[in-house]
C-alpha angles and dihedrals in degrees: 000000000000109000112200093183088075087074124081129213115192119223108216125187124194130212140129140237095253094097099049137249096288091060091048090052091053090048091052091050091050092048092050091052093050091046092053091048093049093046089060095046105035122076092238134058110268116211124202116229125194118267110276115231107150137052091237094054092047092050092049091048093052092046090051091049090052091051098044111091092199093054111088099172150329133261105205129193133171107219091183134006107306113186103237101216089076088061094057099084094048099042091047092063098035112120099174124088117272133208121190110214109202103197142114133224098246119048099210136036113255093228099188097042105034112125136159092279089059090046093051092050099044104049103133091120091073101013090066091048091057090049091045091056094058091049090055093042089054090047090235122179104230144139124244119208117187128195144061112317092237093054111112090223090057091049090048092051092050091045091054090050092048092053091050090048090052090053090047091052090047091053090057090060097034123125118191121201116209112201102203125338136291121297104274118268095000111136110191096056090058124083145135108299093184092053089048090051091050096046103033105024099232123119128216120214123193123216133181116239089246089070091055093042090056091054090049092050090054093059113114128228089244091057090050092049091050091054092047088056090053090050091052092051098044105036145031111252124206113239096248091061097048124096106294093017121131093250101033090119090064090059090050088052090051090051091048090053091049093050091047093048092048092051092048094048094044094048092050096043092242122158097177136036147170136219134190127212089213091059111056104131110160096010121105094212140010109273104254110139090038093054093047093052095044090053089051087058092054104270120141117236140187126180125225092022094303100159095169092059090044089056092047093050089052092049092050091047088056093046092052098043111141095008128116114257138049140270125200149164106262145175133203099241112170141348135241107207108191140153085237091060137303117260141184125227109212121197142117137220092273113319111097119129117245090220087087095051119121093206142019107304120236125222110227136167124222141155118277107212094207132051099046096244138115121294107282129222117236144168113256122198146132120251123247113257126242140072118339142147141223120220130188137180122213131182105228096187102258096033146014119250127206111203123190132187121187115219142178116231111219134188118273112267090227139351118286102213094162098045104086100191139086110268146181129201117206145168110226118223129276088007137305095261094055098034096049093046092048091047091052094046088052092051091243117185125242089232116075144164109245118202137178092188112033110091133220087241092058092051092047090052090047093051089050091053092046096046091239127149109251125208126180129199110191143130091303096052119122116183097227092052092044092053089051090051090054091052093046091049091051089055093045095051093045091051092043091052090051091052 
């Protein structure tokens, strides 16, 4: 399980000594109250920090935040007017994500009682503008959340940012295991791993299949039996795979592969991985069931050596931890062009996470027409209907691009008795014609991370933290405007790189 409460966000309030010690004490009391409220409502642990009034204290705070592994970011708020030049030294060295909360302690003006003491104390309306200027002057990537701190929309905005900050922190400790190499001659799954390590913090490690095969061979019969018991409790199993069935041994092999992969990943400290159907030396079947179950436990995954998608799946698993709904590796597989509305059938050979299933998945065994190995076991299911999104990361040469398309998952038009894989049917927004053309113009990958729970806002916040280009295809998208955005972004990033 991914526990987001292990992460800390520091609540930092700004003021100055101009108004006297009594005012600073009131500010501290207000900040402590807001901190306690946020700590109950946000997915992370919120830590109160003393009111910042001097350049030296702010610098020390930012240096401490950089050094503290538990701290994943700062929520900052100017209760009164806080001259912004004193924030320069600290903000210049800050490496953790920052959100600017533009709020005030009281929601409404006390019309009959408001005096100059009230005005001096409650100055966020212009104190935050002074602070906002220095953030813009320093060209800081940050989020701004506006509204009263008790407003559910404000809490939701901060919660989205916190989840993105957790994923960003996780990336900086993430190790990805690549079993084998990329699928031969495929372009979009390639990229600059060193640049990704520099920019994002995660590291990609390559292993020959012999290393994984050795771990699989070391699995004991007792470990296999224990997994088979889990399978029987969690899934339906077709008769031929049950004990005494004609292909029961194939299910034991699948369980052995899962146990071996788990042991390998745990021993190496890996939270994401890739496989490749072209590279299966030493394994009896392509890992299908193992990959599906590991994703359900929070691991990132990318097929055919796609380490960028593996990292994204892991990030989105972290963002969605504890929420209702699923997140999975996905691929746009085939289209349904119809006068009733064009649709996309998403699937993959085997590796779709059961967290997105609408019903109890079923373990089946079928031939896999590529890879040249034995028939693999896999979970088969239909995806729950409702709003969702697909996200993909591409390396464009001089930058990384995060592309998102919002979709609506719909029921299957008819049963698919001969398609033995997990699948989802969706209508892209605004429509398939526009969405597919925009995706292609943006160079979007065929591999994606599909989620019913991660929001566009979370991915926007994440891209901001990571310094990635962000592109959205949704109900508002018009192709002419989208193509212009691509051209403008090219110019911006080239100029930004030069600067």
